[in-house]
BATI-432286 format. One record per residue (C-alpha): residue in three letters; residue number from 1; x, y, z. Coordinates in nm, 3 decimals, padded with zeros to 5 digits. Layout:
BATI-432286
> code_pos_east_north_up
> ALA_NUM_X_Y_Z
...
END
This chain:
BATI-432286
> code_pos_east_north_up
> UNK_1_02.831_03.105_12.013
> UNK_2_02.956_02.746_11.916
> UNK_3_02.616_02.700_11.790
> UNK_4_02.712_02.995_11.515
> UNK_5_03.021_02.838_11.424
> UNK_6_02.911_02.490_11.372
> UNK_7_02.655_02.628_11.076
> UNK_8_02.968_02.861_10.953
> UNK_9_03.167_02.541_10.968
> UNK_10_02.881_02.342_10.776
> UNK_11_02.783_02.662_10.502
> UNK_12_03.215_02.625_10.432
> UNK_13_03.145_02.249_10.390
> UNK_14_02.900_02.309_10.155
> UNK_15_03.062_02.581_09.972
> UNK_16_03.362_02.306_09.890
> UNK_17_03.168_02.096_09.802
> UNK_18_02.947_02.284_09.571
> UNK_19_03.328_02.414_09.450
> UNK_20_03.417_02.056_09.383
> UNK_21_03.093_01.987_09.224
> UNK_22_03.204_02.288_08.942
> UNK_23_03.520_02.191_08.875
> UNK_24_03.437_01.837_08.805
> UNK_25_03.110_01.967_08.567
> UNK_26_03.356_02.202_08.448
> UNK_27_03.611_01.931_08.324
> UNK_28_03.338_01.671_08.214
> UNK_29_03.209_02.001_07.985
> UNK_30_03.566_02.036_07.903
> UNK_31_03.653_01.704_07.832
> UNK_32_03.323_01.668_07.634
> UNK_33_03.419_01.954_07.423
> UNK_34_03.742_01.811_07.360
> UNK_35_03.594_01.489_07.258
> UNK_36_03.353_01.666_07.019
> UNK_37_03.582_01.850_06.872
> UNK_38_03.780_01.555_06.847
> UNK_39_03.539_01.369_06.653
> UNK_40_03.476_01.672_06.469
> UNK_41_03.807_01.640_06.359
> UNK_42_03.777_01.281_06.194
> UNK_43_03.379_01.357_06.067
> UNK_44_03.404_01.192_05.690
> UNK_45_03.275_01.436_05.448
> UNK_46_02.956_01.337_05.277
> UNK_47_02.672_01.427_05.064
> UNK_48_02.301_01.318_05.137
> UNK_49_01.948_01.321_05.006
> UNK_50_01.631_01.242_05.137
> UNK_51_01.404_00.985_05.012
> UNK_52_01.089_01.057_04.804
> UNK_53_00.863_00.889_04.626
> UNK_54_00.910_00.806_04.254
> UNK_55_00.891_00.602_03.946
> UNK_56_01.131_00.279_03.856
> UNK_57_01.165_00.087_03.553
> UNK_58_01.324_-00.261_03.490
> UNK_59_01.484_-00.338_03.172
> UNK_60_01.639_-00.606_02.939
> UNK_61_01.974_-00.459_02.836
> UNK_62_02.067_-00.563_02.482
> UNK_63_02.196_-00.425_02.129
> UNK_64_02.162_-00.431_01.740
> UNK_65_02.169_-00.286_01.444
> UNK_66_01.930_-00.022_01.288
> UNK_67_01.724_-00.151_00.998
> UNK_68_01.425_-00.091_00.783
> UNK_69_01.170_-00.184_00.662
> UNK_70_01.145_00.022_00.319
> UNK_71_01.402_00.063_00.102
> UNK_72_01.419_00.055_-00.286
> UNK_73_01.673_00.005_-00.549
> UNK_74_01.552_00.207_-00.831
> UNK_75_01.599_00.068_-01.188
> UNK_76_01.522_00.208_-01.534
> UNK_77_01.278_-00.036_-01.727
> UNK_78_01.445_00.021_-02.034
> UNK_79_01.742_00.078_-02.175
> UNK_80_01.788_00.424_-02.288
> UNK_81_01.992_00.760_-02.213
> UNK_82_01.983_00.979_-01.913
> UNK_83_01.855_01.325_-01.983
> UNK_84_01.781_01.450_-01.608
> UNK_85_01.823_01.346_-01.259
> UNK_86_01.581_01.565_-01.026
> UNK_87_01.717_01.429_-00.708
> UNK_88_02.052_01.380_-00.518
> UNK_89_02.181_01.223_-00.207
> UNK_90_02.015_01.301_00.113
> UNK_91_01.688_01.435_-00.074
> UNK_92_01.369_01.373_00.042
> UNK_93_01.133_01.168_-00.191
> UNK_94_00.753_01.095_-00.230
> UNK_95_00.632_00.750_-00.339
> UNK_96_00.577_00.821_-00.723
> UNK_97_00.755_01.128_-00.776
> UNK_98_00.986_01.153_-01.069
> UNK_99_01.328_01.066_-00.995
> UNK_100_01.469_01.046_-01.367
> UNK_101_01.370_01.124_-01.700
> UNK_102_01.454_00.913_-02.009
> UNK_103_01.520_01.061_-02.345
> UNK_104_01.248_01.060_-02.537
> UNK_105_01.271_01.122_-02.899
> UNK_106_01.317_00.779_-03.078
> UNK_107_00.978_00.691_-02.866
> UNK_108_00.765_00.983_-02.930
> UNK_109_00.811_00.902_-03.289
> UNK_110_00.728_00.539_-03.247
> UNK_111_00.438_00.690_-03.068
> UNK_112_00.303_00.907_-03.341
> UNK_113_00.335_00.569_-03.604
> UNK_114_00.102_00.388_-03.400
> UNK_115_-00.137_00.633_-03.378
> UNK_116_-00.154_00.676_-03.764
> UNK_117_-00.125_00.279_-03.774
> UNK_118_-00.445_00.309_-03.507
> UNK_119_-00.630_00.568_-03.767
> UNK_120_-00.593_00.393_-04.068
> UNK_121_-00.724_00.016_-03.884
> UNK_122_-01.005_00.148_-03.757
> UNK_123_-01.094_00.316_-04.109
> UNK_124_-01.027_-00.058_-04.274
> UNK_125_-01.244_-00.206_-04.047
> UNK_126_-01.518_00.053_-04.082
> UNK_127_-01.496_-00.035_-04.487
> UNK_128_-01.514_-00.386_-04.435
> UNK_129_-01.833_-00.396_-04.186
> UNK_130_-02.002_-00.155_-04.428
> UNK_131_-01.918_-00.422_-04.692
> UNK_132_-02.074_-00.630_-04.465
> UNK_133_-02.369_-00.469_-04.444
> UNK_134_-02.403_-00.503_-04.842
> UNK_135_-02.350_-00.821_-04.871
> UNK_136_-02.600_-00.918_-04.650
> UNK_137_-02.872_-00.715_-04.821
> UNK_138_-02.807_-00.901_-05.178
> UNK_139_-02.829_-01.229_-04.959
> UNK_140_-03.150_-01.126_-04.816
> UNK_141_-03.297_-01.042_-05.170
> UNK_142_-03.157_-01.336_-05.327
> UNK_143_-03.294_-01.601_-05.050
> UNK_144_-03.624_-01.390_-05.070
> UNK_145_-03.638_-01.432_-05.453
> UNK_146_-03.595_-01.796_-05.407
> UNK_147_-03.843_-01.832_-05.105
> UNK_148_-04.107_-01.664_-05.397
> UNK_149_-03.974_-01.934_-05.670
> UNK_150_-04.010_-02.193_-05.468
> UNK_151_-04.325_-02.125_-05.307
> UNK_152_-04.520_-02.016_-05.633
> UNK_153_-04.801_-01.843_-05.675
> UNK_154_-05.023_-01.763_-05.370
> UNK_155_-05.421_-01.842_-05.381
> UNK_156_-05.486_-01.497_-05.448
> UNK_157_-05.257_-01.493_-05.739
> UNK_158_-05.445_-01.811_-05.879
> UNK_159_-05.779_-01.661_-05.806
> UNK_160_-05.705_-01.330_-05.994
> UNK_161_-05.550_-01.541_-06.320
> UNK_162_-05.893_-01.766_-06.279
> UNK_163_-06.066_-01.454_-06.319
> UNK_164_-05.911_-01.284_-06.608
> UNK_165_-05.974_-01.570_-06.799
> UNK_166_-06.333_-01.615_-06.726
> UNK_167_-06.311_-01.246_-06.825
> UNK_168_-06.125_-01.279_-07.154
> UNK_169_-06.368_-01.608_-07.206
> UNK_170_-06.677_-01.330_-07.141
> UNK_171_-06.480_-01.112_-07.394
> UNK_172_-06.407_-01.337_-07.648
> UNK_173_-06.784_-01.520_-07.682
> UNK_174_-06.952_-01.183_-07.691
> UNK_175_-06.652_-01.070_-07.969
> UNK_176_-06.764_-01.392_-08.177
> UNK_177_-07.139_-01.299_-08.150
> UNK_178_-07.048_-00.954_-08.274
> UNK_179_-06.847_-01.078_-08.532
> UNK_180_-07.110_-01.342_-08.654
> UNK_181_-07.394_-01.108_-08.655
> UNK_182_-07.147_-00.850_-08.853
> UNK_183_-07.047_-01.109_-09.112
> UNK_184_-07.354_-01.153_-09.191
> UNK_185_-07.447_-00.807_-09.247
> UNK_186_-07.109_-00.771_-09.430
> UNK_187_-07.218_-01.095_-09.711
> UNK_188_-07.582_-00.886_-09.721
> UNK_189_-07.407_-00.601_-09.803
> UNK_190_-07.544_-00.431_-09.483
> UNK_191_-07.183_-00.273_-09.351
> UNK_192_-06.888_-00.201_-09.544
> UNK_193_-06.538_-00.346_-09.577
> UNK_194_-06.384_-00.122_-09.371
> UNK_195_-06.629_-00.154_-09.057
> UNK_196_-06.655_-00.551_-09.093
> UNK_197_-06.235_-00.526_-09.047
> UNK_198_-06.279_-00.342_-08.720
> UNK_199_-06.488_-00.603_-08.622
> UNK_200_-06.241_-00.858_-08.712
> UNK_201_-05.978_-00.706_-08.535
> UNK_202_-06.176_-00.682_-08.234
> UNK_203_-06.253_-01.061_-08.228
> UNK_204_-05.884_-01.111_-08.295
> UNK_205_-05.758_-00.920_-08.016
> UNK_206_-06.029_-01.075_-07.735
> UNK_207_-05.943_-01.413_-07.911
> UNK_208_-05.531_-01.264_-07.794
> UNK_209_-05.612_-01.157_-07.453
> UNK_210_-05.824_-01.524_-07.349
> UNK_211_-05.555_-01.708_-07.531
> UNK_212_-05.274_-01.517_-07.286
> UNK_213_-05.521_-01.536_-06.992
> UNK_214_-05.539_-01.886_-06.997
> UNK_215_-05.124_-01.930_-07.025
> UNK_216_-05.107_-01.727_-06.713
> UNK_217_-05.314_-01.932_-06.559
> UNK_218_-05.133_-02.222_-06.656
> UNK_219_-04.822_-02.108_-06.512
> UNK_220_-04.983_-02.010_-06.223
> UNK_221_-05.125_-02.357_-06.163
> UNK_222_-04.773_-02.572_-06.263
> UNK_223_-04.508_-02.338_-06.068
> UNK_224_-04.203_-02.207_-06.172
> UNK_225_-03.978_-02.387_-06.338
> UNK_226_-03.677_-02.587_-06.255
> UNK_227_-03.428_-02.402_-06.456
> UNK_228_-03.586_-02.090_-06.238
> UNK_229_-03.533_-02.225_-05.918
> UNK_230_-03.145_-02.359_-05.971
> UNK_231_-03.023_-02.005_-06.102
> UNK_232_-03.236_-01.873_-05.781
> UNK_233_-03.048_-02.090_-05.539
> UNK_234_-02.738_-02.030_-05.754
> UNK_235_-02.757_-01.607_-05.726
> UNK_236_-02.820_-01.715_-05.341
> UNK_237_-02.508_-01.945_-05.281
> UNK_238_-02.273_-01.634_-05.431
> UNK_239_-02.463_-01.377_-05.166
> UNK_240_-02.326_-01.610_-04.916
> UNK_241_-01.980_-01.636_-05.050
> UNK_242_-02.003_-01.283_-05.066
> UNK_243_-02.158_-01.218_-04.733
> UNK_244_-01.878_-01.505_-04.579
> UNK_245_-01.591_-01.301_-04.763
> UNK_246_-01.678_-00.985_-04.637
> UNK_247_-01.670_-01.114_-04.239
> UNK_248_-01.355_-01.284_-04.324
> UNK_249_-01.238_-00.860_-04.437
> UNK_250_-01.373_-00.764_-04.089
> UNK_251_-01.227_-01.028_-03.915
> UNK_252_-00.896_-00.973_-04.080
> UNK_253_-00.974_-00.548_-04.021
> UNK_254_-01.040_-00.631_-03.622
> UNK_255_-00.700_-00.795_-03.590
> UNK_256_-00.502_-00.562_-03.750
> UNK_257_-00.663_-00.290_-03.548
> UNK_258_-00.603_-00.474_-03.230
> UNK_259_-00.198_-00.531_-03.345
> UNK_260_-00.220_-00.147_-03.424
> UNK_261_-00.382_-00.068_-03.090
> UNK_262_-00.091_-00.329_-02.924
> UNK_263_00.148_-00.122_-03.113
> UNK_264_-00.016_00.202_-02.979
> UNK_265_00.002_00.045_-02.583
> UNK_266_00.343_-00.040_-02.586
> UNK_267_00.440_00.275_-02.768
> UNK_268_00.259_00.471_-02.425
> UNK_269_00.414_00.239_-02.214
> UNK_270_00.796_00.282_-02.348
> UNK_271_00.692_00.646_-02.288
> UNK_272_00.590_00.605_-01.934
> UNK_273_00.913_00.394_-01.876
> UNK_274_01.106_00.719_-01.987
> UNK_275_00.979_00.865_-01.682
> UNK_276_01.168_00.651_-01.375
> UNK_277_00.968_00.693_-01.043
> UNK_278_01.027_00.629_-00.659
> UNK_279_00.815_00.322_-00.574
> UNK_280_00.832_00.471_-00.165
> UNK_281_00.870_00.772_00.050
> UNK_282_01.187_00.808_00.217
> UNK_283_01.548_01.015_00.107
> UNK_284_01.783_00.899_-00.140
> UNK_285_02.112_00.704_-00.007
> UNK_286_02.289_00.653_-00.307
> UNK_287_02.337_00.810_-00.634
> UNK_288_02.475_00.652_-00.939
> UNK_289_02.393_00.799_-01.249
> UNK_290_02.442_01.107_-01.434
> UNK_291_02.271_01.283_-01.772
> UNK_292_02.405_01.148_-02.095
> UNK_293_02.497_00.802_-01.939
> UNK_294_02.279_00.513_-02.034
> UNK_295_02.086_00.340_-01.793
> UNK_296_02.048_-00.053_-01.825
> UNK_297_01.708_-00.167_-01.900
> UNK_298_01.607_-00.360_-01.598
> UNK_299_01.670_-00.731_-01.768
> UNK_300_02.001_-00.601_-01.848
> UNK_301_02.116_-00.466_-01.511
> UNK_302_02.429_-00.641_-01.381
> UNK_303_02.550_-00.333_-01.133
> UNK_304_02.468_-00.111_-00.884
> UNK_305_02.100_00.056_-00.953
> UNK_306_02.033_00.401_-01.049
> UNK_307_01.940_00.538_-00.685
> UNK_308_01.865_00.358_-00.429
> UNK_309_01.555_00.495_-00.147
> UNK_310_01.510_00.455_00.203
> UNK_311_01.234_00.502_00.451
> UNK_312_01.414_00.592_00.792
> UNK_313_01.013_00.644_00.910
> UNK_314_00.964_00.285_00.902
> UNK_315_01.353_00.217_01.114
> UNK_316_01.330_-00.072_01.358
> UNK_317_01.615_-00.246_01.560
> UNK_318_01.639_-00.576_01.548
> UNK_319_01.806_-00.758_01.903
> UNK_320_01.817_-01.101_02.068
> UNK_321_01.735_-01.224_02.429
> UNK_322_01.806_-01.464_02.663
> UNK_323_01.558_-01.745_02.606
> UNK_324_01.482_-01.728_02.979
> UNK_325_01.350_-01.370_02.977
> UNK_326_01.110_-01.399_02.699
> UNK_327_00.832_-01.430_02.918
> UNK_328_00.881_-01.074_03.029
> UNK_329_00.916_-00.944_02.684
> UNK_330_00.549_-00.761_02.592
> UNK_331_00.456_-00.696_02.223
> UNK_332_00.380_-00.320_02.209
> UNK_333_00.612_-00.297_02.500
> UNK_334_00.851_00.025_02.551
> UNK_335_01.204_00.081_02.458
> UNK_336_01.455_00.304_02.451
> UNK_337_01.717_00.308_02.234
> UNK_338_02.059_00.503_02.189
> UNK_339_02.248_00.503_01.901
> UNK_340_02.633_00.543_01.944
> UNK_341_02.633_00.757_01.589
> UNK_342_02.414_00.968_01.692
> UNK_343_02.568_01.081_02.066
> UNK_344_02.393_01.227_02.311
> UNK_345_02.046_01.126_02.196
> UNK_346_01.771_00.878_02.263
> UNK_347_01.465_00.768_02.105
> UNK_348_01.142_00.590_02.163
> UNK_349_01.076_00.246_02.033
> UNK_350_00.785_-00.025_02.079
> UNK_351_00.811_-00.373_02.066
> UNK_352_00.636_-00.510_01.712
> UNK_353_00.785_-00.874_01.683
> UNK_354_00.852_-01.098_01.869
> UNK_355_01.010_-01.430_01.729
> UNK_356_00.889_-01.758_01.998
> UNK_357_01.149_-01.962_01.815
> UNK_358_01.471_-01.976_02.030
> UNK_359_01.824_-02.044_01.882
> UNK_360_01.973_-02.380_02.004
> UNK_361_02.290_-02.228_01.953
> UNK_362_02.318_-01.921_02.163
> UNK_363_01.980_-02.004_02.360
> UNK_364_01.779_-01.685_02.269
> UNK_365_01.524_-01.495_02.056
> UNK_366_01.464_-01.242_01.792
> UNK_367_01.290_-00.932_01.881
> UNK_368_01.210_-00.634_01.642
> UNK_369_01.139_-00.276_01.803
> UNK_370_01.058_-00.007_01.576
> UNK_371_01.149_00.330_01.627
> UNK_372_00.910_00.595_01.670
> UNK_373_00.956_00.944_01.465
> UNK_374_01.281_00.843_01.434
> UNK_375_01.539_01.102_01.318
> UNK_376_01.632_01.163_00.940
> UNK_377_01.980_01.123_01.125
> UNK_378_01.858_00.705_01.181
> UNK_379_02.036_00.505_00.905
> UNK_380_02.042_00.150_00.846
> UNK_381_02.355_-00.028_00.944
> UNK_382_02.390_00.188_01.303
> UNK_383_02.488_00.001_01.581
> UNK_384_02.209_00.089_01.881
> UNK_385_02.178_00.011_02.223
> UNK_386_01.824_-00.083_02.378
> UNK_387_01.671_-00.113_02.680
> UNK_388_01.370_-00.306_02.689
> UNK_389_01.118_-00.211_02.953
> UNK_390_00.978_-00.530_03.132
> UNK_391_00.814_-00.390_03.469
> UNK_392_00.749_-00.031_03.569
> UNK_393_00.634_00.089_03.917
> UNK_394_00.513_00.443_04.030
> UNK_395_00.487_00.571_04.387
> UNK_396_00.732_00.381_04.520
> UNK_397_01.057_00.473_04.738
> UNK_398_01.328_00.470_04.441
> UNK_399_01.723_00.514_04.507
> UNK_400_02.015_00.595_04.275
> UNK_401_02.152_00.202_04.226
> UNK_402_02.532_00.315_04.372
> UNK_403_02.384_00.374_04.677
> UNK_404_02.257_00.080_04.788
> UNK_405_02.587_-00.136_04.923
> UNK_406_02.626_-00.526_04.977
> UNK_407_02.787_-00.743_05.224
> UNK_408_02.558_-01.062_05.222
> UNK_409_02.280_-00.781_05.252
> UNK_410_02.162_-00.494_05.100
> UNK_411_02.177_-00.133_05.296
> UNK_412_02.253_00.183_05.303
> UNK_413_02.389_00.498_05.521
> UNK_414_02.172_00.656_05.683
> UNK_415_02.198_01.015_05.887
> UNK_416_02.174_00.971_06.241
> UNK_417_02.221_01.342_06.356
> UNK_418_02.621_01.378_06.312
> UNK_419_02.652_00.987_06.259
> UNK_420_02.614_00.732_06.007
> UNK_421_02.400_00.414_06.092
> UNK_422_02.354_00.129_05.870
> UNK_423_01.998_00.058_05.742
> UNK_424_01.924_-00.296_05.623
> UNK_425_01.697_-00.286_05.318
> UNK_426_01.461_-00.477_05.078
> UNK_427_01.499_-00.451_04.707
> UNK_428_01.245_-00.475_04.424
> UNK_429_01.313_-00.361_04.101
> UNK_430_01.613_-00.300_03.968
> UNK_431_01.790_-00.144_03.636
> UNK_432_02.093_-00.012_03.541
> UNK_433_02.059_00.356_03.713
> UNK_434_01.781_00.290_04.005
> UNK_435_01.672_00.012_04.255
> UNK_436_01.330_-00.006_04.446
> UNK_437_01.335_00.034_04.821
> UNK_438_01.019_-00.205_04.952
> UNK_439_01.101_-00.202_05.276
> UNK_440_01.396_-00.045_05.542
> UNK_441_01.344_00.369_05.473
> UNK_442_01.051_00.576_05.462
> UNK_443_01.034_00.858_05.281
> UNK_444_01.181_01.231_05.453
> UNK_445_01.485_01.027_05.572
> UNK_446_01.825_01.131_05.490
> UNK_447_02.067_00.883_05.272
> UNK_448_02.436_00.928_05.219
> UNK_449_02.467_00.869_04.835
> UNK_450_02.830_01.043_04.819
> UNK_451_03.113_00.854_05.045
> UNK_452_02.885_00.592_05.188
> UNK_453_03.164_00.342_05.055
> UNK_454_03.402_00.477_05.319
> UNK_455_03.191_00.460_05.633
> UNK_456_03.072_00.211_05.878
> UNK_457_02.798_00.208_06.171
> UNK_458_02.857_00.486_06.413
> UNK_459_03.062_00.712_06.222
> UNK_460_03.066_01.062_06.249
> UNK_461_02.999_01.232_05.926
> UNK_462_03.003_01.613_05.803
> UNK_463_02.757_01.667_05.538
> UNK_464_02.859_01.890_05.276
> UNK_465_02.611_01.895_05.051
> UNK_466_02.261_01.846_05.063
> UNK_467_02.039_01.699_04.742
> UNK_468_01.706_01.757_04.685
> UNK_469_01.580_01.399_04.662
> UNK_470_01.754_01.042_04.604
END
């Protein structure tokens, strides 16, 4: 019986101890719940984002003024009254397009006169050249005649003359023999007086032929007379003078034709100058003439041009870069350009020129960045902000710049359960909006992106919004 009582007493003691333990555990749970409720009541609301890999660019921020490589003042080459203006401000024009036309009546009349003068000069030149041909033919005939006279008879002509003399002598001897025989017969009464007269005539003819042949042979042997040569020389001199005079007439006609053609060409150029063309493609930024107004010639220009054309496709911005940063800027590098006058838009550019000389006053160098496919709204003189991309990284941990805080070191607030923990990080590239984290964070972790300035290590937090990526 006593043994049973002892067992009951032991059970009661154990039950009492258990009850005490349960009460203690409930109290502890209550305390923990109270602590959790208190902590939740003091938790700071924050927004977080997951750490992910991304791309980042390091830039140099600067500013400058928009300019263009192609712009032109359009003026008239000759003075004249404006007949028509084909474009207005803001219109697009092509290189070579007629934009203004001057009145042409006076110039067309000059052109007709110049054409007529050229026709007359060409006819005069043709006549003069024909005269040269005639004079040269006369000179050739005179020279040939003089040569023949100076040369005298040729061997063949001399032989022909000697043969003629021999033949005439033979004829004369034959006629003399006949005459003497017939004379005896006539004296003897053998023939009549009429027959003898016929024989006498034949003899006289033969003698005359003989004398003529001898005279011709004498002339052939002696050659031309001095007076014949002088006369032939005089005729040649006259012919040569005629050739010289005809050639002078040709030169005068050629000079007249050249002058007439020059006048025609001048009139044609003047007519072409009445069509005023744009030297470049672009847009009309200024118009200061109307039909009926006088357009001064280029040499008379004293005021504003008739039109001004700008090719905004050649727009660029010139900026100054500190000389200590010039090594980072490369020709062909990317530039991001925003223009205050065109809000909400950004333009891509490319570095085209680097001036290696540094301004000793500002310790900076000039850099030009051309705009790629600029909008027609881009105008010279606009203020532009330029971000020159000097470094790029891809596939790295990137955070918004405002997420990283600094207290002698760079750190971020990382979500660890329901509290925030400080995490020191090492930074790489930095620009105005982002930073590269080279160590201290891993993709997938959550960092506080809103409210981190109010936290310290171990503070309870309440995530009110969780973003996708940092």
